[in-house]
C-alpha positions in Angstrom: 95.0 139.2 37.3 94.8 137.3 40.6 93.1 133.9 40.2 91.7 132.1 43.3 91.1 128.4 43.7 89.1 127.6 46.8 88.6 124.2 48.4 85.2 122.9 47.5 83.0 122.7 50.6 79.8 121.3 49.1 79.0 118.0 50.9 80.8 115.0 49.4 82.5 117.1 46.7 86.0 116.0 45.9 86.8 117.8 42.7 89.0 121.0 42.4 88.7 123.8 39.8 92.3 123.9 38.6 95.1 121.4 38.0 98.8 122.2 38.6 99.4 122.5 34.9 96.8 125.3 34.9 98.7 127.0 37.7 101.9 126.8 35.6 100.2 128.2 32.5 98.6 131.1 34.4 101.9 132.0 36.1 103.7 131.9 32.8 101.1 134.3 31.4 101.9 136.8 34.2 99.0 136.0 36.6 99.1 135.2 40.3 97.3 132.1 41.5 96.1 131.6 45.1 95.2 128.0 46.0 93.6 127.1 49.3 95.5 124.5 51.2 94.0 121.1 50.7 92.0 122.1 47.7 93.3 119.2 45.5 93.4 116.4 48.1 90.1 114.9 47.2 91.4 114.5 43.6 94.7 113.1 44.7 96.6 116.3 44.1 98.9 117.4 47.0 99.6 121.0 48.0 103.2 120.7 47.1 102.2 120.0 43.4 100.6 123.4 43.2 103.5 125.1 45.0 105.9 123.5 42.6 104.4 125.3 39.7 104.1 128.7 41.2 100.9 128.8 43.2 100.6 130.8 46.5 99.2 128.4 49.1 96.8 130.1 51.5 95.4 128.5 54.7 91.7 129.4 54.2 89.1 131.0 51.9 89.3 134.6 53.2 92.3 135.6 51.1 91.0 133.7 48.1 87.8 135.6 48.0 89.3 138.8 49.4 92.0 139.2 46.8 91.1 137.2 43.7 89.7 138.9 40.6 88.7 135.5 39.2 87.4 132.6 41.2 87.8 129.2 39.5 85.8 126.5 41.2 83.6 123.5 40.5 80.2 123.8 42.3 78.1 126.8 42.9 79.1 129.0 45.9 77.6 127.6 49.1 75.7 129.7 51.6 78.8 130.4 53.7 80.8 131.4 50.6 78.3 133.8 49.1 78.9 136.6 51.7 82.6 136.6 50.7 81.8 137.4 47.1 82.1 141.0 46.0 80.8 143.2 43.2 82.6 142.7 39.9 84.4 139.6 41.0 84.2 136.9 38.4 83.2 133.4 39.5 83.7 130.6 36.9 81.8 127.4 38.0 78.8 125.3 37.6 75.7 127.2 38.9 72.5 125.6 37.6 70.6 128.7 38.5 67.2 127.5 37.1 67.0 124.9 39.8 67.5 127.3 42.7 65.8 130.7 43.1 67.5 131.3 46.5 70.9 130.9 45.0 70.0 133.1 42.0 68.8 135.9 44.3 71.8 135.6 46.6 74.3 135.8 43.7 72.4 138.7 42.2 72.6 140.6 45.5 76.4 139.9 45.7 77.0 141.8 42.5 79.5 139.3 41.2 79.8 138.1 37.6 78.6 134.5 37.4 80.0 132.6 34.4 78.4 129.2 34.3 80.2 126.2 32.8 76.9 124.6 31.9 75.8 127.4 29.5 79.0 128.0 27.7 77.9 127.1 24.2 80.2 127.0 21.2 79.5 127.9 17.6 78.2 124.4 16.8 75.7 124.5 19.6 77.7 122.2 21.9 78.2 122.6 25.6 82.0 121.8 25.9 82.2 122.4 29.7 79.2 120.4 30.5 80.0 117.4 28.2 82.8 115.8 30.3 80.8 115.7 33.5 77.8 114.5 31.5 79.9 111.7 30.2 80.9 110.8 33.8 77.4 111.1 35.1 75.9 109.0 32.3 78.4 106.2 32.9 78.0 106.5 36.7 74.2 106.3 36.4 74.4 102.7 35.3 77.0 101.8 37.9 74.8 103.3 40.6 71.6 101.8 39.2 73.2 98.4 39.3 74.0 98.9 42.9 70.6 100.1 44.0 68.8 97.4 42.2 70.4 95.0 44.7 68.0 93.8 47.3 70.0 95.0 50.3 69.7 98.5 48.8 65.8 98.2 48.6 66.0 97.3 44.9 64.3 94.4 43.1 67.3 92.1 43.3 68.0 92.3 39.6 71.4 91.7 37.9 71.7 94.0 35.0 72.9 91.4 32.5 71.0 88.5 33.8 72.5 85.0 33.4 71.8 82.2 30.9 68.2 81.3 31.3 67.2 84.5 33.1 66.3 87.7 31.3 68.5 90.8 31.8 67.2 94.0 33.4 65.2 96.4 31.2 66.6 100.0 31.4 64.6 103.0 30.1 66.7 106.1 29.4 64.9 109.5 29.0 67.1 111.7 26.8 69.6 110.7 24.0 72.2 113.4 24.6 75.6 113.0 26.2 74.3 111.6 29.5 71.8 109.3 27.8 74.1 108.0 25.1 76.9 107.3 27.6 74.4 105.5 29.9 73.1 103.4 27.0 76.6 102.3 26.0 77.5 101.2 29.5 74.2 99.5 30.1 74.5 97.7 26.8 78.0 96.5 27.8 76.4 95.0 30.9 74.1 93.0 28.6 70.9 94.8 29.7 67.9 95.4 27.5 67.9 99.2 26.8 65.3 101.6 25.5 66.8 105.0 24.7 64.2 107.8 24.1 64.5 111.3 22.6 62.3 113.8 20.8 64.9 114.6 18.1 64.4 112.3 15.2 67.8 113.2 13.6 69.5 112.3 16.9 67.5 109.0 17.1 68.7 108.1 13.6 72.3 108.7 14.6 71.9 106.7 17.8 70.3 103.9 15.9 73.4 103.7 13.7 76.0 103.7 16.5 74.3 101.8 19.3 74.7 98.0 19.8 71.9 95.7 19.0 70.5 95.5 22.6 69.7 99.3 22.5 66.4 100.2 20.9 65.8 103.9 20.1 62.3 105.2 20.6 60.6 108.6 20.0 59.7 110.0 23.4 56.1 110.9 24.1 53.8 110.3 27.1 52.5 107.0 25.8 55.9 105.6 25.1 57.2 106.8 28.5 54.4 105.2 30.4 54.8 101.9 28.5 58.5 101.9 29.3 57.9 102.6 33.0 55.8 99.5 33.2 58.7 97.4 31.8 61.6 99.1 33.4 63.7 97.8 36.3 65.9 101.0 36.0 65.0 104.4 34.7 67.7 107.1 33.9 66.5 110.7 33.7 68.9 112.3 31.3 67.0 115.3 29.8 68.5 118.8 29.5 67.2 122.2 28.4 70.4 124.3 28.6 70.2 126.9 31.3 66.5 126.2 32.1 64.7 123.9 34.5 64.4 120.3 33.3 60.9 119.3 32.1 59.0 116.9 34.4 58.4 113.8 32.3 57.4 111.4 35.1 54.5 112.5 37.3 53.9 111.1 40.8 51.0 109.0 39.6 53.3 107.4 37.0 55.2 105.7 39.7 52.3 103.4 40.2 53.1 101.9 36.8 56.5 100.8 38.0 57.5 97.5 39.6 58.1 97.6 43.3 61.8 97.9 43.9 62.6 99.5 40.6 65.1 102.4 40.6 65.1 105.9 39.2 68.5 107.7 38.7 67.5 111.3 38.1 70.7 112.8 36.5 68.7 115.9 35.7 68.4 116.8 39.4 71.0 119.5 38.9 68.4 121.4 36.8 65.5 120.6 39.1 64.9 116.9 38.1 62.7 115.3 35.4 60.7 113.3 37.9 58.0 115.0 40.0 59.0 113.1 43.1 62.7 113.8 42.9 64.5 115.9 45.5 68.2 116.6 45.8 70.3 114.1 47.8 74.0 113.6 48.6 76.5 110.8 48.3 76.3 110.3 52.0 72.5 109.8 51.8 71.8 109.2 48.2 68.4 107.5 48.0 64.9 107.6 49.2 61.8 105.5 48.4 58.4 106.8 47.1 55.7 104.3 46.2 58.1 101.4 46.4 60.4 103.0 43.8 64.0 103.8 44.8 65.1 107.4 43.9 68.7 108.3 43.5 69.0 112.1 43.1 72.6 113.1 43.9 73.3 116.6 42.6 77.0 116.2 42.1 77.4 112.6 40.9 80.8 113.1 39.3 82.2 114.4 42.6 82.4 110.8 43.8 85.1 110.0 41.3 87.0 113.2 42.0 90.3 112.3 40.3 88.7 111.2 37.0 86.2 114.1 37.1 88.7 116.8 38.0 91.1 115.9 35.1 88.2 115.6 32.6 86.7 118.9 33.8 89.9 121.0 33.9 91.0 119.7 30.5 87.8 121.5 29.1 87.6 124.5 31.4 91.1 125.8 31.6 91.5 127.3 28.2 88.4 129.4 28.9 89.7 130.4 32.3 92.9 131.5 30.8 91.1 133.7 28.2 89.1 135.4 31.0 92.2 135.9 33.1 94.2 137.3 30.2 91.5 139.7 28.8 89.2 140.4 31.7 85.6 139.4 31.5 84.3 142.2 29.2 87.0 141.9 26.6 86.8 138.0 26.8 83.1 138.2 26.2 83.6 140.5 23.2 86.3 138.3 21.7 84.7 134.9 22.5 80.9 134.6 22.0 80.8 131.3 24.0 82.0 133.2 27.1 79.4 135.9 26.5 76.7 133.1 26.4 78.1 131.7 29.7 77.5 135.0 31.7 74.3 134.2 33.6 74.4 137.1 36.1 76.3 140.4 35.7 76.6 142.8 38.7 73.0 142.4 39.8 71.4 141.8 36.4 70.2 138.5 34.9 71.9 138.1 31.5 70.7 134.5 30.7 67.3 134.5 29.1 66.3 131.0 30.4 67.1 131.9 34.0 65.2 135.2 33.7 62.2 133.3 32.3 62.3 130.6 35.0 62.0 133.1 37.8 60.1 135.9 35.9 63.0 138.3 36.4 64.0 141.2 34.1 66.4 140.1 31.4 69.4 142.1 30.4 70.5 141.1 26.8 73.8 142.9 26.8 75.8 139.7 26.2 73.4 138.1 23.7 75.4 136.7 20.8 
């Protein structure tokens, strides 16, 4: 099989979809690997490192998309990439279709096979290809929150950990999954007062056992959320419904409960956001203010730490990419149910039930496992 690795062109995206070790393993397995020149530079990986292990370096995206049977990348194809896709070509990447009807319709029209990292679910119900980036985003959310709470960034002028004689910041985290738990651990390390909310009582019991004393776990309902918004200096939106649009937990009117200069980091923005006033932003222009509340809604947070994120991501994604390359998508889906679950669109059909329901499109259950 011919595997193509294009340079990511989404704004402020510095990750790459394949490491040199991935090239070596694919070539050893008998595959050709085309890598676009400069694809790894944002992650500190020079072109010669790919060449050393057998990649064919190409100067632009045309040969990548024109020849490759399998495209391995990080973010969803951008508008200028979509016309290059062809029917039956497999694209293995993050898509987050439920947040973007226009993308969904364009990929459907292309006829390619969209295999989404974020919906590859293993037999234990885990999302192994989403987890590493959720870990990065969760930890980054506190780092970014600390920065935007500073007064020059329009924040309240709050130091997360306070100092002797001055109370620390209060942080409310919506969602106790991978993003939320990583955010809580980092926030606790700063010395902040943390409220970690979820609707899964078993998860809350586990978190209560493992979190440090300055993290309080709370059952999430409308009353608790509003109470926490009144207290919070920083709110982290960390909810996830796999494959579907994130539920909106904070309405526009709820912002009036918050202190002027408080900050919302909506990590759920990739799936549409869990705050009614959220809209996608970029690392170049990451924030906006609504009702005196600073909103940070960058859709590719881990892209800012490209080297860390690329290695964390490729460690998880490569074994699955190799299985697809070695068997072809249909046999790989037959042999490995997680791959079947990750196929969101197949040659013009919607094969992910959550995506179909989000946009009221016909659902094709052929890969249901």
